[in-house]
Biopython code that builds the backbone (N, CA, C, O; Angstrom):
import numpy as np
from Bio.PDB.StructureBuilder import StructureBuilder

atoms = [
    (1, "GLN", "N", (1.218, 3.873, 24.466)),
    (1, "GLN", "CA", (1.572, 2.728, 23.808)),
    (1, "GLN", "C", (2.721, 3.045, 22.492)),
    (1, "GLN", "O", (2.163, 3.742, 21.645)),
    (2, "SER", "N", (4.003, 2.751, 22.157)),
    (2, "SER", "CA", (5.034, 3.533, 21.447)),
    (2, "SER", "C", (4.446, 2.912, 20.329)),
    (2, "SER", "O", (3.513, 2.115, 20.224)),
    (3, "LYS", "N", (5.324, 3.545, 19.377)),
    (3, "LYS", "CA", (4.898, 3.464, 17.476)),
    (3, "LYS", "C", (5.813, 1.851, 17.253)),
    (3, "LYS", "O", (5.874, 1.561, 16.058)),
    (4, "GLN", "N", (6.494, 0.818, 18.176)),
    (4, "GLN", "CA", (7.138, 0.218, 17.992)),
    (4, "GLN", "C", (6.128, -0.867, 18.471)),
    (4, "GLN", "O", (5.990, -1.710, 17.584)),
    (5, "ASP", "N", (5.466, -1.099, 19.443)),
    (5, "ASP", "CA", (4.737, -1.920, 20.274)),
    (5, "ASP", "C", (3.887, -2.644, 19.160)),
    (5, "ASP", "O", (3.768, -2.152, 18.038)),
    (6, "SER", "N", (3.265, -3.915, 19.550)),
    (6, "SER", "CA", (3.098, -5.010, 17.725)),
    (6, "SER", "C", (1.730, -5.032, 18.942)),
    (6, "SER", "O", (0.986, -5.865, 18.424)),
    (7, "SER", "N", (1.201, -4.683, 19.927)),
    (7, "SER", "CA", (-0.411, -4.695, 20.355)),
    (7, "SER", "C", (-0.802, -3.144, 19.780)),
    (7, "SER", "O", (-1.940, -2.740, 20.017)),
    (8, "GLU", "N", (-0.196, -2.583, 19.293)),
    (8, "GLU", "CA", (-0.982, -1.254, 18.940)),
    (8, "GLU", "C", (-1.859, -1.601, 17.639)),
    (8, "GLU", "O", (-1.344, -1.996, 16.593)),
    (9, "THR", "N", (-3.275, -1.406, 17.821)),
    (9, "THR", "CA", (-4.141, -1.096, 16.986)),
    (9, "THR", "C", (-4.368, -0.684, 15.487)),
    (9, "THR", "O", (-4.713, 0.488, 15.343)),
    (10, "LEU", "N", (-4.248, -1.380, 14.429)),
    (10, "LEU", "CA", (-3.940, -1.301, 13.126)),
    (10, "LEU", "C", (-5.415, -0.438, 12.234)),
    (10, "LEU", "O", (-5.844, 0.665, 11.896)),
    (11, "ILE", "N", (-5.696, -1.855, 12.207)),
    (11, "ILE", "CA", (-7.128, -2.627, 11.809)),
    (11, "ILE", "C", (-7.619, -3.025, 13.271)),
    (11, "ILE", "O", (-7.069, -3.656, 14.174)),
    (12, "SER", "N", (-9.267, -2.216, 13.122)),
    (12, "SER", "CA", (-10.011, -3.067, 14.022)),
    (12, "SER", "C", (-11.077, -3.893, 13.535)),
    (12, "SER", "O", (-11.311, -5.014, 13.987)),
    (13, "SER", "N", (-12.010, -3.097, 12.205)),
    (13, "SER", "CA", (-12.911, -4.772, 11.783)),
    (13, "SER", "C", (-12.765, -4.177, 10.440)),
    (13, "SER", "O", (-12.350, -3.082, 10.059)),
    (14, "PRO", "N", (-13.227, -5.214, 9.837)),
    (14, "PRO", "CA", (-13.473, -4.946, 8.592)),
    (14, "PRO", "C", (-15.172, -4.000, 7.943)),
    (14, "PRO", "O", (-15.469, -3.674, 6.793)),
    (15, "ALA", "N", (-16.024, -3.798, 9.377)),
    (15, "ALA", "CA", (-16.921, -2.755, 9.677)),
    (15, "ALA", "C", (-16.694, -1.479, 9.182)),
    (15, "ALA", "O", (-17.547, -0.867, 8.540)),
    (16, "ASP", "N", (-15.482, -0.996, 9.471)),
    (16, "ASP", "CA", (-14.809, 0.069, 9.336)),
    (16, "ASP", "C", (-15.134, 0.627, 8.215)),
    (16, "ASP", "O", (-15.447, 1.815, 8.143)),
    (17, "MET", "N", (-15.094, -0.220, 7.151)),
    (17, "MET", "CA", (-14.914, 0.213, 5.569)),
    (17, "MET", "C", (-16.200, 0.510, 4.973)),
    (17, "MET", "O", (-16.463, 0.730, 3.791)),
    (18, "PHE", "N", (-16.952, 0.480, 5.978)),
    (18, "PHE", "CA", (-18.420, 0.338, 5.390)),
    (18, "PHE", "C", (-19.202, 1.463, 6.257)),
    (18, "PHE", "O", (-18.946, 1.806, 7.412)),
    (19, "ALA", "N", (-19.978, 1.832, 5.605)),
    (19, "ALA", "CA", (-21.136, 2.367, 6.526)),
    (19, "ALA", "C", (-22.235, 2.551, 5.739)),
    (19, "ALA", "O", (-22.417, 3.348, 4.818)),
    (20, "ASN", "N", (-23.385, 1.203, 6.508)),
    (20, "ASN", "CA", (-24.138, 1.318, 6.106)),
    (20, "ASN", "C", (-25.554, 2.447, 5.971)),
    (20, "ASN", "O", (-26.634, 1.890, 6.168)),
    (21, "GLU", "N", (-25.591, 3.396, 5.772)),
    (21, "GLU", "CA", (-25.975, 4.385, 5.624)),
    (21, "GLU", "C", (-28.262, 4.242, 5.664)),
    (21, "GLU", "O", (-29.068, 4.690, 6.480)),
    (22, "ASP", "N", (-28.441, 3.497, 4.487)),
    (22, "ASP", "CA", (-29.798, 3.187, 4.374)),
    (22, "ASP", "C", (-30.075, 2.065, 5.433)),
    (22, "ASP", "O", (-31.288, 2.204, 5.588)),
    (23, "GLY", "N", (-29.831, 1.407, 5.961)),
    (23, "GLY", "CA", (-30.198, 0.467, 7.201)),
    (23, "GLY", "C", (-30.416, -0.783, 6.150)),
    (23, "GLY", "O", (-31.316, -1.542, 6.509)),
    (24, "GLY", "N", (-30.126, -0.939, 5.605)),
    (24, "GLY", "CA", (-30.271, -2.652, 4.372)),
    (24, "GLY", "C", (-29.051, -3.616, 4.723)),
    (24, "GLY", "O", (-28.035, -3.082, 5.168)),
    (25, "PRO", "N", (-29.069, -4.519, 4.611)),
    (25, "PRO", "CA", (-28.454, -5.498, 4.399)),
    (25, "PRO", "C", (-27.085, -4.925, 3.912)),
    (25, "PRO", "O", (-26.792, -3.839, 3.411)),
    (26, "GLU", "N", (-25.918, -6.675, 4.418)),
    (26, "GLU", "CA", (-24.657, -6.028, 4.340)),
    (26, "GLU", "C", (-24.527, -6.061, 2.708)),
    (26, "GLU", "O", (-25.587, -6.267, 2.118)),
    (27, "PRO", "N", (-23.596, -5.920, 2.075)),
    (27, "PRO", "CA", (-23.138, -6.142, 1.204)),
    (27, "PRO", "C", (-22.182, -7.830, 1.001)),
    (27, "PRO", "O", (-21.462, -8.427, 1.801)),
    (28, "ASP", "N", (-22.466, -8.060, 0.027)),
    (28, "ASP", "CA", (-21.632, -9.294, 0.243)),
    (28, "ASP", "C", (-20.252, -9.516, 0.847)),
    (28, "ASP", "O", (-19.630, -10.065, 1.756)),
    (29, "TRP", "N", (-20.151, -8.585, -0.454)),
    (29, "TRP", "CA", (-18.062, -7.718, -0.134)),
    (29, "TRP", "C", (-17.896, -7.526, 1.626)),
    (29, "TRP", "O", (-16.709, -7.603, 1.942)),
    (30, "VAL", "N", (-18.389, -7.404, 2.257)),
    (30, "VAL", "CA", (-18.713, -6.538, 3.639)),
    (30, "VAL", "C", (-18.591, -7.774, 3.985)),
    (30, "VAL", "O", (-17.534, -8.104, 4.522)),
    (31, "ILE", "N", (-19.568, -8.706, 3.783)),
    (31, "ILE", "CA", (-19.874, -10.196, 4.693)),
    (31, "ILE", "C", (-18.302, -11.294, 4.295)),
    (31, "ILE", "O", (-17.703, -12.184, 4.899)),
    (32, "THR", "N", (-18.161, -10.673, 3.110)),
    (32, "THR", "CA", (-16.943, -11.995, 2.962)),
    (32, "THR", "C", (-15.382, -11.382, 3.629)),
    (32, "THR", "O", (-14.568, -12.217, 4.026)),
    (33, "GLU", "N", (-15.087, -10.047, 3.702)),
    (33, "GLU", "CA", (-14.522, -8.992, 4.168)),
    (33, "GLU", "C", (-14.089, -9.926, 6.011)),
    (33, "GLU", "O", (-12.985, -10.300, 6.408)),
    (34, "ARG", "N", (-15.572, -10.032, 6.783)),
    (34, "ARG", "CA", (-16.084, -9.815, 7.680)),
    (34, "ARG", "C", (-15.290, -10.867, 7.781)),
    (34, "ARG", "O", (-14.176, -10.794, 8.299)),
    (35, "GLU", "N", (-15.891, -12.163, 7.196)),
    (35, "GLU", "CA", (-15.470, -13.649, 7.734)),
    (35, "GLU", "C", (-13.742, -13.945, 7.098)),
    (35, "GLU", "O", (-13.199, -15.005, 7.409)),
    (36, "GLN", "N", (-12.923, -12.833, 6.136)),
    (36, "GLN", "CA", (-12.267, -13.498, 5.546)),
    (36, "GLN", "C", (-11.325, -12.313, 7.309)),
    (36, "GLN", "O", (-10.132, -12.613, 7.269)),
    (37, "PHE", "N", (-11.478, -11.666, 8.082)),
    (37, "PHE", "CA", (-11.088, -10.954, 8.999)),
    (37, "PHE", "C", (-11.248, -11.868, 10.265)),
    (37, "PHE", "O", (-10.309, -11.746, 11.052)),
    (38, "SER", "N", (-12.304, -12.830, 10.673)),
    (38, "SER", "CA", (-11.977, -12.986, 12.016)),
    (38, "SER", "C", (-11.073, -15.019, 11.650)),
    (38, "SER", "O", (-10.485, -15.762, 12.437)),
    (39, "ASP", "N", (-11.359, -15.168, 10.363)),
    (39, "ASP", "CA", (-11.031, -16.634, 10.461)),
    (39, "ASP", "C", (-9.399, -16.139, 9.608)),
    (39, "ASP", "O", (-8.487, -16.951, 9.764)),
    (40, "PHE", "N", (-9.221, -15.428, 9.134)),
    (40, "PHE", "CA", (-7.376, -15.475, 8.778)),
    (40, "PHE", "C", (-6.782, -14.388, 9.169)),
    (40, "PHE", "O", (-5.560, -14.493, 9.071)),
    (41, "ARG", "N", (-7.134, -13.395, 9.569)),
    (41, "ARG", "CA", (-6.078, -12.298, 9.786)),
    (41, "ARG", "C", (-5.996, -11.582, 10.986)),
    (41, "ARG", "O", (-5.235, -10.760, 11.496)),
    (42, "ASP", "N", (-7.458, -12.409, 11.382)),
    (42, "ASP", "CA", (-7.241, -11.201, 13.285)),
    (42, "ASP", "C", (-6.500, -12.946, 13.975)),
    (42, "ASP", "O", (-7.348, -13.836, 14.040)),
    (43, "LEU", "N", (-5.862, -13.118, 14.175)),
    (43, "LEU", "CA", (-4.678, -14.742, 14.621)),
    (43, "LEU", "C", (-5.454, -14.855, 16.161)),
    (43, "LEU", "O", (-6.258, -15.703, 16.550)),
    (44, "ASN", "N", (-5.042, -13.988, 16.678)),
    (44, "ASN", "CA", (-5.319, -14.168, 17.689)),
    (44, "ASN", "C", (-6.887, -13.850, 18.844)),
    (44, "ASN", "O", (-7.080, -13.877, 20.059)),
    (45, "LYS", "N", (-7.612, -13.604, 17.787)),
    (45, "LYS", "CA", (-8.734, -13.046, 18.101)),
    (45, "LYS", "C", (-9.743, -12.079, 19.057)),
    (45, "LYS", "O", (-10.811, -12.271, 19.639)),
    (46, "ASP", "N", (-8.794, -10.904, 18.896)),
    (46, "ASP", "CA", (-9.172, -10.073, 19.612)),
    (46, "ASP", "C", (-9.933, -8.676, 18.919)),
    (46, "ASP", "O", (-10.051, -7.579, 19.465)),
    (47, "GLY", "N", (-10.377, -9.048, 17.636)),
    (47, "GLY", "CA", (-10.996, -8.277, 17.445)),
    (47, "GLY", "C", (-10.966, -7.094, 16.645)),
    (47, "GLY", "O", (-11.830, -6.412, 16.093)),
    (48, "LYS", "N", (-9.127, -7.027, 16.787)),
    (48, "LYS", "CA", (-8.350, -5.710, 16.021)),
    (48, "LYS", "C", (-7.004, -7.042, 15.544)),
    (48, "LYS", "O", (-6.664, -8.172, 15.896)),
    (49, "MET", "N", (-6.553, -5.831, 14.399)),
    (49, "MET", "CA", (-5.152, -6.588, 14.144)),
    (49, "MET", "C", (-4.452, -5.745, 14.092)),
    (49, "MET", "O", (-4.558, -4.638, 13.565)),
    (50, "ASP", "N", (-3.292, -6.434, 14.907)),
    (50, "ASP", "CA", (-2.206, -5.500, 15.795)),
    (50, "ASP", "C", (-0.941, -5.809, 14.473)),
    (50, "ASP", "O", (-1.181, -6.106, 13.303)),
    (51, "LYS", "N", (0.011, -5.678, 14.930)),
    (51, "LYS", "CA", (1.117, -4.771, 13.679)),
    (51, "LYS", "C", (1.514, -6.343, 12.635)),
    (51, "LYS", "O", (1.672, -6.521, 11.427)),
    (52, "ASP", "N", (1.560, -7.405, 14.056)),
    (52, "ASP", "CA", (2.634, -8.575, 13.775)),
    (52, "ASP", "C", (1.747, -9.435, 12.649)),
    (52, "ASP", "O", (2.053, -10.023, 11.611)),
    (53, "GLU", "N", (0.359, -9.193, 13.448)),
    (53, "GLU", "CA", (-1.084, -9.520, 11.536)),
    (53, "GLU", "C", (-1.193, -9.218, 11.105)),
    (53, "GLU", "O", (-1.505, -9.979, 10.189)),
    (54, "VAL", "N", (-1.249, -7.471, 10.576)),
    (54, "VAL", "CA", (-0.594, -6.928, 9.341)),
    (54, "VAL", "C", (0.523, -7.687, 8.513)),
    (54, "VAL", "O", (0.548, -8.009, 7.325)),
    (55, "GLN", "N", (1.576, -7.893, 9.689)),
    (55, "GLN", "CA", (2.854, -7.892, 8.216)),
    (55, "GLN", "C", (2.489, -9.317, 8.139)),
    (55, "GLN", "O", (3.269, -9.729, 7.280)),
    (56, "HIS", "N", (1.751, -10.350, 8.532)),
    (56, "HIS", "CA", (1.136, -11.595, 8.085)),
    (56, "HIS", "C", (0.472, -11.775, 6.938)),
    (56, "HIS", "O", (0.688, -12.479, 5.951)),
    (57, "TRP", "N", (-0.693, -10.736, 7.346)),
    (57, "TRP", "CA", (-1.568, -10.995, 6.069)),
    (57, "TRP", "C", (-0.706, -10.217, 4.969)),
    (57, "TRP", "O", (-0.782, -10.775, 3.875)),
    (58, "ILE", "N", (0.016, -9.182, 4.979)),
    (58, "ILE", "CA", (0.582, -8.683, 3.667)),
    (58, "ILE", "C", (2.104, -9.420, 3.366)),
    (58, "ILE", "O", (2.743, -9.167, 2.345)),
    (59, "LEU", "N", (2.550, -10.318, 4.363)),
    (59, "LEU", "CA", (4.187, -10.825, 3.967)),
    (59, "LEU", "C", (3.999, -12.156, 4.376)),
    (59, "LEU", "O", (5.021, -12.663, 4.839)),
    (60, "PRO", "N", (2.896, -12.956, 4.343)),
    (60, "PRO", "CA", (2.997, -14.286, 4.931)),
    (60, "PRO", "C", (4.272, -15.197, 4.904)),
    (60, "PRO", "O", (4.644, -15.313, 3.737)),
    (61, "GLN", "N", (4.923, -15.756, 5.613)),
    (61, "GLN", "CA", (5.762, -16.337, 5.759)),
    (61, "GLN", "C", (5.476, -17.438, 4.975)),
    (61, "GLN", "O", (6.155, -17.202, 3.976)),
    (62, "ASP", "N", (4.957, -18.407, 4.793)),
    (62, "ASP", "CA", (4.675, -19.331, 3.781)),
    (62, "ASP", "C", (3.906, -19.019, 2.317)),
    (62, "ASP", "O", (3.361, -19.777, 1.515)),
    (63, "TYR", "N", (4.084, -17.720, 2.327)),
    (63, "TYR", "CA", (3.317, -18.053, 1.060)),
    (63, "TYR", "C", (4.508, -17.639, -0.030)),
    (63, "TYR", "O", (5.269, -16.730, 0.301)),
    (64, "ASP", "N", (4.726, -18.425, -1.603)),
    (64, "ASP", "CA", (5.870, -17.716, -2.024)),
    (64, "ASP", "C", (5.419, -17.228, -3.259)),
    (64, "ASP", "O", (4.671, -17.900, -3.969)),
    (65, "HIS", "N", (5.845, -16.028, -3.594)),
    (65, "HIS", "CA", (5.451, -15.078, -4.523)),
    (65, "HIS", "C", (5.873, -15.478, -6.111)),
    (65, "HIS", "O", (5.415, -15.385, -7.250)),
    (66, "ALA", "N", (6.788, -15.872, -5.561)),
    (66, "ALA", "CA", (7.449, -16.215, -7.132)),
    (66, "ALA", "C", (6.398, -17.326, -8.225)),
    (66, "ALA", "O", (5.946, -17.246, -9.367)),
    (67, "LEU", "N", (6.352, -18.439, -6.987)),
    (67, "LEU", "CA", (5.859, -19.614, -7.795)),
    (67, "LEU", "C", (4.411, -19.270, -7.825)),
    (67, "LEU", "O", (3.973, -19.816, -8.838)),
    (68, "ALA", "N", (3.265, -18.514, -7.102)),
    (68, "ALA", "CA", (1.940, -18.084, -7.645)),
    (68, "ALA", "C", (2.367, -16.710, -8.344)),
    (68, "ALA", "O", (1.753, -15.669, -8.112)),
    (69, "GLU", "N", (3.083, -16.752, -8.914)),
    (69, "GLU", "CA", (3.134, -15.662, -10.008)),
    (69, "GLU", "C", (3.172, -16.248, -11.798)),
    (69, "GLU", "O", (2.790, -15.821, -12.888)),
    (70, "ALA", "N", (3.972, -17.619, -11.187)),
    (70, "ALA", "CA", (4.455, -18.149, -12.190)),
    (70, "ALA", "C", (3.590, -19.088, -12.926)),
    (70, "ALA", "O", (3.596, -19.446, -14.104)),
    (71, "ARG", "N", (2.524, -19.522, -11.489)),
    (71, "ARG", "CA", (2.042, -20.692, -12.094)),
    (71, "ARG", "C", (-0.035, -19.509, -12.572)),
    (71, "ARG", "O", (-0.989, -19.966, -13.202)),
    (72, "HIS", "N", (0.079, -18.197, -11.979)),
    (72, "HIS", "CA", (-1.084, -18.150, -12.243)),
    (72, "HIS", "C", (-0.362, -17.349, -14.222)),
    (72, "HIS", "O", (-1.278, -16.673, -14.692)),
    (73, "LEU", "N", (0.393, -17.357, -14.803)),
    (73, "LEU", "CA", (1.102, -16.487, -15.853)),
    (73, "LEU", "C", (0.538, -18.218, -16.558)),
    (73, "LEU", "O", (-0.658, -18.497, -16.465)),
    (74, "VAL", "N", (1.217, -18.923, -17.015)),
    (74, "VAL", "CA", (0.865, -20.542, -17.059)),
    (74, "VAL", "C", (-0.924, -20.738, -16.652)),
    (74, "VAL", "O", (-1.622, -21.583, -17.212)),
    (75, "TYR", "N", (-1.150, -20.323, -16.190)),
    (75, "TYR", "CA", (-2.676, -20.849, -16.180)),
    (75, "TYR", "C", (-3.390, -20.099, -17.574)),
    (75, "TYR", "O", (-4.098, -20.736, -18.354)),
    (76, "GLU", "N", (-3.007, -18.335, -17.771)),
    (76, "GLU", "CA", (-3.932, -17.706, -18.137)),
    (76, "GLU", "C", (-3.709, -17.404, -19.381)),
    (76, "GLU", "O", (-4.357, -16.596, -20.046)),
    (77, "SER", "N", (-2.321, -18.366, -19.909)),
    (77, "SER", "CA", (-1.673, -18.224, -21.045)),
    (77, "SER", "C", (-1.237, -19.497, -21.670)),
    (77, "SER", "O", (-0.596, -19.386, -22.715)),
    (78, "ASP", "N", (-1.490, -20.765, -21.184)),
    (78, "ASP", "CA", (-1.693, -21.723, -21.337)),
    (78, "ASP", "C", (-2.466, -22.206, -22.670)),
    (78, "ASP", "O", (-2.404, -23.418, -22.873)),
    (79, "VAL", "N", (-3.088, -21.538, -23.483)),
    (79, "VAL", "CA", (-4.721, -21.789, -24.392)),
    (79, "VAL", "C", (-4.568, -23.819, -24.379)),
    (79, "VAL", "O", (-5.434, -24.497, -23.825)),
    (80, "ASP", "N", (-3.690, -24.274, -24.880)),
    (80, "ASP", "CA", (-3.821, -25.728, -24.748)),
    (80, "ASP", "C", (-3.894, -27.178, -23.165)),
    (80, "ASP", "O", (-3.680, -28.362, -22.906)),
    (81, "LYS", "N", (-4.172, -26.394, -22.818)),
    (81, "LYS", "CA", (-3.127, -26.623, -20.835)),
    (81, "LYS", "C", (-2.782, -27.927, -21.249)),
    (81, "LYS", "O", (-3.429, -28.968, -21.135)),
    (82, "ASP", "N", (-1.499, -27.691, -21.825)),
    (82, "ASP", "CA", (-1.206, -28.898, -21.553)),
    (82, "ASP", "C", (0.879, -28.497, -20.445)),
    (82, "ASP", "O", (2.008, -28.932, -20.671)),
    (83, "GLN", "N", (0.553, -27.924, -19.812)),
    (83, "GLN", "CA", (1.540, -27.418, -18.511)),
    (83, "GLN", "C", (2.651, -26.525, -19.148)),
    (83, "GLN", "O", (3.478, -25.933, -18.455)),
    (84, "LYS", "N", (2.613, -26.457, -20.731)),
    (84, "LYS", "CA", (3.978, -25.998, -21.256)),
    (84, "LYS", "C", (3.811, -24.692, -22.129)),
    (84, "LYS", "O", (2.998, -24.832, -23.043)),
    (85, "LEU", "N", (4.396, -23.477, -22.042)),
    (85, "LEU", "CA", (4.229, -22.430, -23.305)),
    (85, "LEU", "C", (4.736, -22.896, -24.194)),
    (85, "LEU", "O", (5.506, -23.854, -24.268)),
    (86, "THR", "N", (4.140, -21.933, -25.279)),
    (86, "THR", "CA", (4.686, -22.384, -26.626)),
    (86, "THR", "C", (4.685, -20.321, -26.942)),
    (86, "THR", "O", (3.832, -19.457, -26.737)),
    (87, "LYS", "N", (6.580, -20.275, -27.698)),
    (87, "LYS", "CA", (6.511, -18.964, -28.684)),
    (87, "LYS", "C", (5.287, -18.165, -28.071)),
    (87, "LYS", "O", (5.284, -17.148, -27.377)),
    (88, "GLU", "N", (3.956, -19.167, -28.681)),
    (88, "GLU", "CA", (2.603, -18.098, -29.555)),
    (88, "GLU", "C", (1.851, -17.721, -28.226)),
    (88, "GLU", "O", (1.136, -16.734, -28.053)),
    (89, "GLU", "N", (2.156, -18.698, -27.333)),
    (89, "GLU", "CA", (1.045, -18.180, -26.125)),
    (89, "GLU", "C", (1.817, -17.222, -25.795)),
    (89, "GLU", "O", (1.135, -16.198, -25.795)),
    (90, "VAL", "N", (3.353, -16.900, -25.383)),
    (90, "VAL", "CA", (3.611, -15.759, -25.034)),
    (90, "VAL", "C", (3.494, -14.868, -25.573)),
    (90, "VAL", "O", (3.914, -13.809, -25.106)),
    (91, "LEU", "N", (3.010, -14.919, -26.516)),
    (91, "LEU", "CA", (3.133, -14.215, -27.433)),
    (91, "LEU", "C", (1.627, -13.326, -27.259)),
    (91, "LEU", "O", (1.357, -12.173, -26.923)),
    (92, "ASP", "N", (1.117, -14.089, -27.528)),
    (92, "ASP", "CA", (-0.238, -13.846, -27.225)),
    (92, "ASP", "C", (-0.745, -12.809, -26.096)),
    (92, "ASP", "O", (-1.392, -11.776, -26.271)),
    (93, "ASN", "N", (-0.348, -13.278, -25.079)),
    (93, "ASN", "CA", (-0.043, -12.717, -24.094)),
    (93, "ASN", "C", (0.605, -11.736, -23.251)),
    (93, "ASN", "O", (0.376, -11.244, -22.147)),
    (94, "TRP", "N", (1.763, -11.584, -24.418)),
    (94, "TRP", "CA", (2.314, -10.228, -24.069)),
    (94, "TRP", "C", (2.730, -9.298, -22.800)),
    (94, "TRP", "O", (3.815, -9.059, -22.268)),
    (95, "ASN", "N", (1.116, -8.791, -22.492)),
    (95, "ASN", "CA", (0.753, -7.579, -21.727)),
    (95, "ASN", "C", (1.221, -8.193, -20.737)),
    (95, "ASN", "O", (1.982, -7.671, -19.922)),
    (96, "MET", "N", (0.710, -9.699, -20.681)),
    (96, "MET", "CA", (0.513, -10.360, -19.006)),
    (96, "MET", "C", (2.061, -10.038, -18.394)),
    (96, "MET", "O", (2.418, -9.346, -17.440)),
    (97, "PHE", "N", (2.936, -10.979, -19.524)),
    (97, "PHE", "CA", (4.520, -11.056, -19.488)),
    (97, "PHE", "C", (5.083, -9.573, -18.649)),
    (97, "PHE", "O", (5.433, -9.210, -17.526)),
    (98, "VAL", "N", (4.898, -9.038, -20.023)),
    (98, "VAL", "CA", (5.509, -7.664, -19.440)),
    (98, "VAL", "C", (5.402, -7.226, -18.382)),
    (98, "VAL", "O", (6.443, -6.962, -17.781)),
    (99, "GLY", "N", (4.183, -6.991, -17.773)),
    (99, "GLY", "CA", (3.742, -6.210, -16.751)),
    (99, "GLY", "C", (4.353, -7.178, -15.227)),
    (99, "GLY", "O", (4.728, -6.631, -14.190)),
    (100, "SER", "N", (4.315, -8.665, -15.459)),
    (100, "SER", "CA", (4.708, -9.895, -14.157)),
    (100, "SER", "C", (6.465, -9.605, -14.022)),
    (100, "SER", "O", (7.421, -9.513, -14.792)),
    (101, "GLN", "N", (6.193, -9.527, -12.454)),
    (101, "GLN", "CA", (7.351, -9.499, -11.611)),
    (101, "GLN", "C", (8.101, -10.467, -12.309)),
    (101, "GLN", "O", (9.188, -10.210, -12.827)),
    (102, "ALA", "N", (7.371, -11.950, -12.349)),
    (102, "ALA", "CA", (8.676, -12.631, -12.560)),
    (102, "ALA", "C", (9.007, -13.046, -14.005)),
    (102, "ALA", "O", (9.106, -14.234, -14.310)),
    (103, "THR", "N", (9.199, -11.920, -14.997)),
    (103, "THR", "CA", (9.753, -11.579, -16.211)),
    (103, "THR", "C", (10.588, -10.739, -16.260)),
    (103, "THR", "O", (11.137, -10.504, -17.336)),
    (104, "ASN", "N", (11.051, -9.779, -14.665)),
    (104, "ASN", "CA", (11.487, -8.929, -14.798)),
    (104, "ASN", "C", (10.721, -7.958, -15.621)),
    (104, "ASN", "O", (11.140, -7.162, -16.462)),
    (105, "TYR", "N", (9.745, -8.143, -15.285)),
    (105, "TYR", "CA", (8.680, -6.721, -16.119)),
    (105, "TYR", "C", (8.523, -6.826, -17.512)),
    (105, "TYR", "O", (7.940, -5.944, -18.142)),
    (106, "GLY", "N", (9.094, -8.041, -18.165)),
    (106, "GLY", "CA", (9.265, -8.420, -18.917)),
    (106, "GLY", "C", (10.821, -7.955, -19.816)),
    (106, "GLY", "O", (10.910, -7.900, -21.043)),
    (107, "GLU", "N", (11.957, -7.656, -18.812)),
    (107, "GLU", "CA", (13.370, -7.144, -19.634)),
    (107, "GLU", "C", (13.319, -9.173, -19.582)),
    (107, "GLU", "O", (14.018, -9.349, -20.579)),
    (108, "ASP", "N", (13.149, -9.875, -19.346)),
    (108, "ASP", "CA", (14.044, -11.409, -19.910)),
    (108, "ASP", "C", (13.403, -11.995, -20.304)),
    (108, "ASP", "O", (13.337, -13.216, -20.161)),
    (109, "LEU", "N", (12.109, -10.689, -21.494)),
    (109, "LEU", "CA", (11.802, -11.776, -21.947)),
    (109, "LEU", "C", (12.394, -11.276, -23.504)),
    (109, "LEU", "O", (11.713, -11.718, -24.430)),
    (110, "THR", "N", (13.625, -10.373, -23.928)),
    (110, "THR", "CA", (14.286, -9.960, -24.723)),
    (110, "THR", "C", (15.954, -10.741, -24.342)),
    (110, "THR", "O", (17.124, -10.467, -24.607)),
    (111, "ARG", "N", (15.124, -11.986, -23.470)),
    (111, "ARG", "CA", (16.639, -12.168, -23.675)),
    (111, "ARG", "C", (16.245, -13.126, -24.549)),
    (111, "ARG", "O", (15.069, -13.319, -24.858)),
    (112, "ASN", "N", (18.027, -14.297, -25.339)),
    (112, "ASN", "CA", (17.475, -15.371, -26.075)),
    (112, "ASN", "C", (17.519, -16.669, -24.692)),
    (112, "ASN", "O", (18.537, -16.744, -24.003)),
    (113, "HIS", "N", (16.067, -17.809, -24.374)),
    (113, "HIS", "CA", (16.087, -18.664, -24.049)),
    (113, "HIS", "C", (16.408, -19.880, -24.970)),
    (113, "HIS", "O", (16.391, -19.930, -26.200)),
    (114, "ASP", "N", (16.710, -20.861, -24.047)),
    (114, "ASP", "CA", (16.515, -22.267, -25.007)),
    (114, "ASP", "C", (15.417, -22.995, -24.568)),
    (114, "ASP", "O", (14.862, -23.674, -25.431)),
    (115, "GLU", "N", (14.954, -23.025, -23.413)),
    (115, "GLU", "CA", (12.950, -23.105, -23.349)),
    (115, "GLU", "C", (11.934, -22.442, -24.226)),
    (115, "GLU", "O", (10.795, -22.891, -24.352)),
    (116, "LEU", "N", (12.340, -21.429, -24.794)),
    (116, "LEU", "CA", (11.158, -20.597, -25.907)),
    (116, "LEU", "C", (11.598, -21.112, -27.149)),
    (116, "LEU", "O", (11.034, -20.778, -28.191)),
]
sb = StructureBuilder()
sb.init_structure("model")
sb.init_model(0)
sb.init_chain("A")
sb.init_seg("    ")
for serial, (resi, resn, name, xyz) in enumerate(atoms, 1):
    if name == "N":
        sb.init_residue(resn, " ", resi, " ")
    sb.init_atom(name, np.array(xyz, "f"), 0.0, 1.0, " ", f" {name:<3s}", serial, name[0])
structure = sb.get_structure()
């Protein structure tokens, strides 16, 4: 198989991440990962993830990263839950905004905005 062949196995199973050396039950995170793998990541149900499946997992086409980040910032910072951020709410959570791609890592906070 060539490196460009999309059938090349990149991830074969979430069980590869966990070695159950004591023989006890699997931890919850392993069970959850196994379910995520079979339900959402292994799209062709062959028990492994190829290049195309990994690409879909890492960069899904139907997921708006900017919208998700904006919703996250509002959810975490909107103390009075009115779906609007006041200057105080933004300043109280400045560290979240400075570390956010949605604010260009804080650069957009230094500019004058009518909405703020």
